[in-house]
C-alpha positions, 0 to 999 in steps of 0.5 A: 824623695817625694818632697825633692821631686815636688820641690823640683817640679815647683821650681821647674814650673816656675822657671818655665812659666817665667821664661814664657812670660819673658819671651811672651811675644815670641812664644805667641808668634811661634805658637801661631805659626805652629798652629797654622802649619799643623792646620794645613798638615791635618787638612791635607792628610787626615783620613778616617777608617769606618771598619769596626772590625779594624778596631780589634787586633788583627792577631785575634784568631777570628780576625785571621779567619775573616781576613783569609776569607776576604783575601780568597774572595776580595769581590765580596768585600766593600760592596754596595747592595742596590735594593730595588722594590717595584710595584709589581715583580715585572716592574722590579725586574725591568728596573734592575735590568735597566739599572745594572746595564747602565752601571756596567757602562761605568767601569771607572766607577763600578769594579763589578756589577752582579745581577744573578737573577738576570743572568742568562743561565738562570733565565734559561734554567730557572724552572729547575729550581722549582720543586717537582710539584710546583713545576706540575702545577705551573705546567697545568696552568700554562697548558690551559692558558696556551691558546691565549699566550699564543695569541698574545705572543702573536699580537702583544697589543690592545687588539690582541689582548681584547681579542683574547679576552673576547674569546675567553668571555664567549667560551665562558658564556657558552659553557658555564658548567666547565671551568674557564681556561683562564682565571678570567676574574683575576684578569678582569680585576687586574686590568680594572685596577690598572685602568683606575690608576690611569684615570687617577694619574697614578703609576700602575702597570699590569703584572703578567708575571703575577697573572701567570703565578698561582693566586696563592703565590707570594704577593711580595715584596717585589724586590730585586738585588744588584750587588756592586763593588765600587771603585773606592777613592781612598784619598777621600774621607768618603771613598764610596761617594762617587759610586753612591752618587752615580747609582742615585743619578742613574736611577733618576735618569731611568725614572726609577722613582716612587712615582713610577712604581720603583724605590731604589735604596742602597745598603751593604758594607761600603754604603753603611760605612759611608753613612756611618762616617757622615753620621759621626762627622755630623754628630762630632762636628755639632758636638765640637761647636756646642762644646766650644760654645759651652766652654766659652760661656762657662769660662766667662761665667767662671773667670768673670774676666774676658781677657782670662777667658780669651787667653784660655780659649786661644790656648785650647784651640792651639792645643787642639790643632797640635793634638790633631796634627799628632794624631794624623802623624802618629796614627794616620787613619782615625777610627770611629772612636778615636775621632772623638779625641777633639771633644775629649781634648776640649773638655779636658784641656780646658780643665788645666786652663781653669785651674791655672787661670783661677789660681793666677787670678787669686794671686793677682790680688795678693801680688804686686803685678802679673809676673809674680802672680804667674810665678805663684800660679805655676808654683802652686798648681804646676805640680798638680797639673803635671800629676793630673796630666800623667794620671789622665794619660794613664787612663787613656793609655791603659788600653794600649796593651790590650787587643782593642786597637780602636781604643788604644789608638784613641788612648795614644792620641788623647794621652799625648793630648794631655801632655800637649795640653799641659805644655800649652797651658804652662807655655802659651797661656802664661805668654798670652796673660803676660801680653794682656794681663788681668788686673785686680778688681771686680768680682773676686771670683777666684776667692769665692770658695765653697766653704758654706755650702760644702763644709757646713752640714757635711763638715758637721756630720762627716760620719753620717755622710760616710755611712750614707756613702757606704749604703749607697755603694752597697745598693749600687753594687747590687746592680752590677750583675744586671749591667750588660754589654751590647755585642752587636756592632749594628746597634752602634749605627744610626738606624735613620740612615738609608743603608742601616734602615734598608738593612733592618728592613731586609732582616726584620722578617728573617729569623737568620738576620745577619747571623750566618757563618762562613766556612772555607773548605779546601774544595767542593767535595769537602764543602759538600761533606762539611755541609752534610755534617753541619746540617745534622747539628741541632743548632743548624737549620741549613748549610749551603755551598755551590753544590746546592746550585745544582738542582735536584731531580733534574731528570723528572723536572726536565721531562716536565719542562720538555712536555711544556715546551711541546705545547708552548714552544710552537706558539711562542716561536719566532716569526709568528708576530703580526704587524702592530695595530693602528689606532683604529684597530685598537679602538675597534677592539675596545668597542668589541670587548666592551660589548662582551663585558656587558654580556658577561656582567648581565649573563654570568652565573657567578656574582663575583664574575659579574662584579669583576666585569662591571668594575672593568666596564666602569674603569674603561668608561671613566677613560672615555670608553669607545670614545676615548682619545687616541692618547688615552687608548695608547696609555691603556696599551702602555699600562696593560701590555708594556711588560708582556713581551719581556715576560713571554720571552723569559718564558720562552727561554725557560722552556730551553732548560738543559742539564745543570752541573757544577761546570756549567754554572755561571762564571760569576757565581763560581768566582763568588763561591770557589776561590782561585786556589779551589777553596770553597765557601760554605754558608751555615744558617742557624735554627734559632734566633741569635739575638740572644747571646746564649743562643749565639754562643751555642750556635758558634760553639756547635759550628766551631766544634766541626769547623774551627776556622769558621768566620762570619757575623755570629763569630765576629759579634761573639768573639769581638765582644769577648775581646772587648770585655777582656780589654776593658778588664785589663785596661781597668786593672792597669789604670787603677794600679798604675794611677795608685802607684803614681800617686803613692810614689809622688804623694808618699802618703797612703791616706792621701791616696785613699782620699783621692781614690775613695770618691772614684770607687763610689762614682764607678759603682754609681756609674755602672748602676746608672747604666742599668737604670738608664738602660744604656748598655756598655758597647764597643764605644762607651766601654772606655768610660770606666778606665777613663773615670779613674784617669780623669776623675782622679784630677779632682782629688789631686787638686783638693789634696795638694791644696790641702797640704798648703792650707791650715785646715779643711774649711780653709781649703774649701774657701780657696779658688781650688774647689771653684776650679774643680767645679768649673772644670768639671762643668766644662768637661760635662758640657763638652762630653754631654755635647757628644750625646747630641750625635745621631750616631748611637755609639758616640752618643752613648759614650757622651751620655756615660761620660757625662754621667761618670764625670758628674758623679765623680764631681759630686762624690769628690765634693761630698766624700772628700770633706767628710774624709778630711773631717774624720781624719783631722781636717788636713791632708797629709804632709809629704815626707 
């Protein structure tokens, strides 16, 4: 049966190639037309999905729960987080308010703009979220500063500021035994720093918010967040580009730049997807270019024929375009793994061309012309190429029955690509060679075999080679328990992109990082009850729902705020402001305050206070002192007082706080915490750092024991990793068993099947060991390597074994063009896959590195083990029955 199949395959291949030769011009013209049409189709319809969660089956339980949350709270998905860092809290707050306001004016770009810190509700009731002790301390500080705050409210100018400062200096010098009503040293130092920056031409603005804080309060970072849901353009490869570009343009127009004390950065799911897509596109674009250059160079070197190299390259390009068209038609949206099909196709399709081309060139020297040589090449390698295409397709398609949709889609594309490559190399390549035949002569590259280097010492010591291989396999097996899988999808992203770098910056000092879990409760009451239950777990630090936005101890806090309002509200009442001062008024106030500062520097009892006064004097004098120009004095007022009115207005609003209940919370907040059907979000935070898998699993299992429908980062990371590992095992088993069955059915010889598989087993063990030595863990992208190793690596053994059936002995096999074709096809594959490693995207780069290692080891194992196996078995492969 096997011989009948083989004979039929040889005859069909010969007839097919002969037909392509006879109709060569028509075949080439039709192929070119199909390539042009496919190119237009791909350019108009190709799309890429960067969501890593979509790479796993939507039927997995954790995917269903995640989808439920997205459907309940659609405003929380596909977001951009605008991170605004300011030199001071005042600068950060003003920048956030200004930028959010401008973004709200562009509803065609931004579906929603959420700035909770600027919400009037939190401006008015923010003091209720302080602890009672913090409120008492704030009340004491404001009571002491009340006369000065009132003075500044009435006259927020240099005249008012210097007048207030003069009164404070007089009060201090008149009663040095009493504590000053304000921390005058802090005020003097802050003013001096601001004016020193003015002299140096640096941006600086006095922070009144910091001056109102206790000196021990947090010093930063001074950061504000604005959450944006952009209008996505799904007709574009980069749907969030318009929104991202608009945010950056608006920030520039508002002067929110580092030289103005502000840094605006973007992160969030939409921004990270955008940056990741750019990273993948740039990396794979570079990889494709490098891969083509390497392939061209290797083809010219291996063929020693420009015509043969050109024909093979044109065939490769046509097949690549056809495969891209198939991917666009069959799959539609590519994912972050399946976009690698182009580089994979280049590396694998060219193998077919190399084997066909070298066998054709070998036959040219013995045949009367190009026609018989093409027929001989088809008869000789057509069956092997078909078997290799089937084996490679099995390796790719082995993920199809698994839950790993991302790799399954790549498998469909690449699996079909193998048969497209087979078709193109048995159709287009012969047609091109018929139109521009290779002539005999020149270097006989096709017959330059590997007899001496490969079969010399190896053939003389086969048992030593097999013993060494066995020992190497045992050593590699020891590394298997140390191989690990990196379950965190964040590690697949380029840390140099702004969105990822910003995200890493945000979580570097946060033990929770992205590791919070979300539970959907049926209502607020259940969320509160679940929160109390989860909060008692040893693994849980905190469980928060919208109920926690209702402040505790409101009666006591409102009493404190009302007391503050009694002594502050009259001073901050409307209608108390004085008319703005003239430049002469400001200059007069400046002269007077300099006199007061000189007295303080000379008469103060504390050395630190003398130093603070002296520093401010020097800063003012450096700007011209009492003789400073009007422009310089105006600059002083801008830097020292531009942030004051907003801070005083915020304080005035905060004194109007009232009772807070669930119903009085802002609508935007309620919509983000309570779904339309009443379901309520509950955020659960871990006590331990979850970067270690054991702690991650304990936290997830503890939460799920109470709330089985929980979802979020930890659960997705854990269960997605488990699903990928399970898919890998299933795909590996499918690939090995299917390829073994295929080989046995077609080769009908157990020994030949072992000849093909033994080098692959050793290469697999060595690849896993290499991942340990190189500290390159398996991940969502590179896990495809091991199943593919069998699908792709089996080709070397197939070509060698099938050629051995037609030669008299082992040395004769290694003296033919087949070993040379194996070497050069492996080199082109290594070069193509190695180019993927140049990508800045860690996921695709790691796939390129491991594929390069795996194919290199497969080549070495085949060329070392196979001669030894053939020598021990008697020198030839078995004959088909």
